[in-house]
Each structure stands twice: as C-alpha cells, then as structure tokens.
C-alpha positions, 0 to 999 in steps of 0.5 A, a space after each residue: 461485511 465489507 473491508 473496503 469502501 470505494 468512493 467515486 463520481 459516476 459520470 467521472 469514473 464509474 467504469 474504473 470503479 466497477 473494474 477495481 471492485 471486481 478485481 479486489 473482490 476476486 482476491 478478497 472475497 465476495 462482498 468485501 468491497 462496498 460500492 453504491 451501485 451494488 450495495 444499495 437496494 431499491 427503497 433503502 435510505 441512500 445516505 444511511 446505507 453509505 454512512 453504515 458502509 463507511 463505519 464498517 470498512 477498514 479502509 477507503 479508496 477515493 477514485 479520482 478521474 479527470 472530471 472529479 474536481 471540476 464536476 458541476 451542477 446548476 453552475 456550481 462546483 459539486 464539491 463546494 456544495 455541502 450536500 454533495 454525496 462524494 464530498 460527504 463520503 470523503 469528509 466522513 472518511 477523513 474524519 473517521 481516521 481510517 486509511 484513505 487512499 486516492 486512486 488516480 485514473 484516466 490520467 487524472 492529477 492529484 488535486 492541490 489542497 488549495 483547490 479543495 474545500 477546507 473539510 477535504 484538504 486532508 485528502 491532498 496529504 494522502 499518498 496517491 496511487 496511479 492506476 492505468 490501463 496499460 499497467 493495470 496488473 502491476 498497479 493492482 499488485 501495488 495497491 494490494 500490497 498497500 492494503 495488506 497492512 490494514 486489512 485483517 487476514 482471514 482466520 486460518 483453520 486449526 492445523 492438525 497435530 501432525 502438521 504442527 509438529 512438521 512446522 515445529 521441525 521446519 522452524 527448528 531446522 531454519 533456526 539451526 541453519 541461521 545460527 550456523 551461518 553466524 557460528 562458522 567463521 569465514 562462511 558468508 550468510 545465506 538468504 535465510 539470514 534476512 528472513 523475518 520482520 525488521 524495522 528502521 528509523 530512516 531520516 529522509 533528506 527532506 526533513 522527515 523521519 519515519 519508521 520503515 518496516 521490512 518483512 521477508 520470507 524464503 520460499 523455494 530458495 527465493 526471497 519474498 515479502 515487502 518493504 515500506 517507503 514513506 510508511 507505505 508497504 510496497 511490493 519487492 521487485 527485481 529481488 536478488 541475493 548476491 555476494 551475501 547481500 539482498 538487492 531489490 527495488 520498490 516503486 512509488 509515485 510523487 504528485 505535485 500540484 496539478 502536474 501528472 504523477 511521476 514514478 520514483 524507484 527505490 533501490 535497496 541493498 541489505 547486508 546482514 551485520 549479525 543475526 539481529 542487524 541489517 545494514 541498509 543502503 537506499 538509492 531513490 531514483 526520480 524521473 529526472 534525478 537521483 537522490 544522495 545515497 541513504 544509509 541506515 540500520 534495520 533491527 529485527 522486530 
C-alpha cells in the first residue's frame, strides 16, 4: 500500500515528479509512492483510482514548478476550473487533514494565498521545501526527515532471546554511565547526557508559540537525531560536543509572496542542567539578518 501521494502537473514538473518518486521508493520500498503514470492501469477509472490513492496514503507531496499556477486551457487558468485534476487532488488532500507538503522545483516560488482558488488557499499556509538539481541529495535528506514523523516505520522482526538480553545489558550500562555523570561532583557530563527524547515550549518573536521536539541517539561516539523547528522535524548538521555542550544546526526555508524561497539556518547550543533538563540557546540566521537569541528549557519526554 502506498505511503505517499505525489500531485503534479505533467507539463510543468513531470521530470521532477518521476525523479522524486524513484528516489523515495529506493528508501521507502517499491510501491510506497502513488503517482498517476505508474499506478493507473489502462481501462481503470482515473478519478476513482486517484481518490482511492489519496485515502490510503499518510502524506501528500504537491510538486510545484514554474508553470503550476498559471497553466491554462481554452483561455482559462486550470486551477480555476472545478474539474481540473490537480485542483481536485490538492483540494481533497487539504480536506482530508493529512500532512500536505509543497515541493518547489525548477526555481518556482510558493503561490500567494490570494492567487489561489478559495478551496486551495490552505496550501499557502503549508511550509514549503525547495528541491534543486545542485542540492538534490541534501534536499532529499531534509524531505525524508520531515516525512519520518508521519510515515509508519516498518515492523521489526522479533529479536532472539540472546539479542534481547544483550540489549538489556547495553541499556543498563548506558543508564549507569548517565547516572555516573550526575552523581560524581566536579565531573562534566558526556554526550550520553542528551540521549533520548525531549520537548520544549518555544515562544518565537513573531507571536507564535509551539512545542518543539528533540530526539538524540549516540552511535560510535557520535550524536545523531533530529530537532523540530516551527513544528517540522529537521536533520542535524555540523554536530559537535564541546565543553559539556551540544552544538548543531538545522536548515529551513521561508517563502513570502512571489519572492523566491530563502534559506534560514538555526544554530543550537544545548547544555544539560540535570538528567531531565536541557538549557537551549537558539540563534536564527536569515539571508540578510540574524534574529535575537532565544533561550528556553527542554524537558525529557
């Protein structure tokens, strides 16, 4: 059963949609992505198959190229016609309440809400992700991080009893190591102090408060995981444990009207206060400015 539905306009972004489908299926498995060219057989009811695909999936990707908004037929813009299939796909996706992610390709800008039919204006409120040829691998990694919060992980095979005992021993050793960092006065905690799941209520400077989440694991001495910004999980970059603090950055895009998408960089510094509390400092860097430093506290989930 497909996990993702890709909506696109063929004359606008068929190449990008095909490339994206292939890349995602390599990582999520064959048949995990619904795309009309591959999933509608000759003789099938096109509309019925599309509606069934939208019902089955867990998230929808709307691929938007330079001609997506202005595409016309018979002198009328297609999005303004109620029977336009792209319009109906996006309308159904928004009405379903499922996650909808606009994917901007070919240098396209995010459409302004005023330029969309009323039934599609909710699309303008969705955080867009830009994908380009030069940055394809990094953009694809960011998309996978975003999708991971919605897609069900494949069921794991039952572990043999010996493996379960080994896991239990490893967890016990990790707990002792973590406890030791707090019980021995004068000793700075190591990176194991941040391992786990955390949440924080963040008041952003534009009158917006959101619960953000952090998930960290330790592999071969290196910290891995993800951190959410504006409610979207993002991959960690430039990760470094230094002087008893965790440093890393994440990336996002901001889109305003017809202007091209601009990258924002979020730079984090996390300091363990105790075994259940992290002090967080966040610096948001825009293409033309740097926001005031944000400080907040994350609690272990």
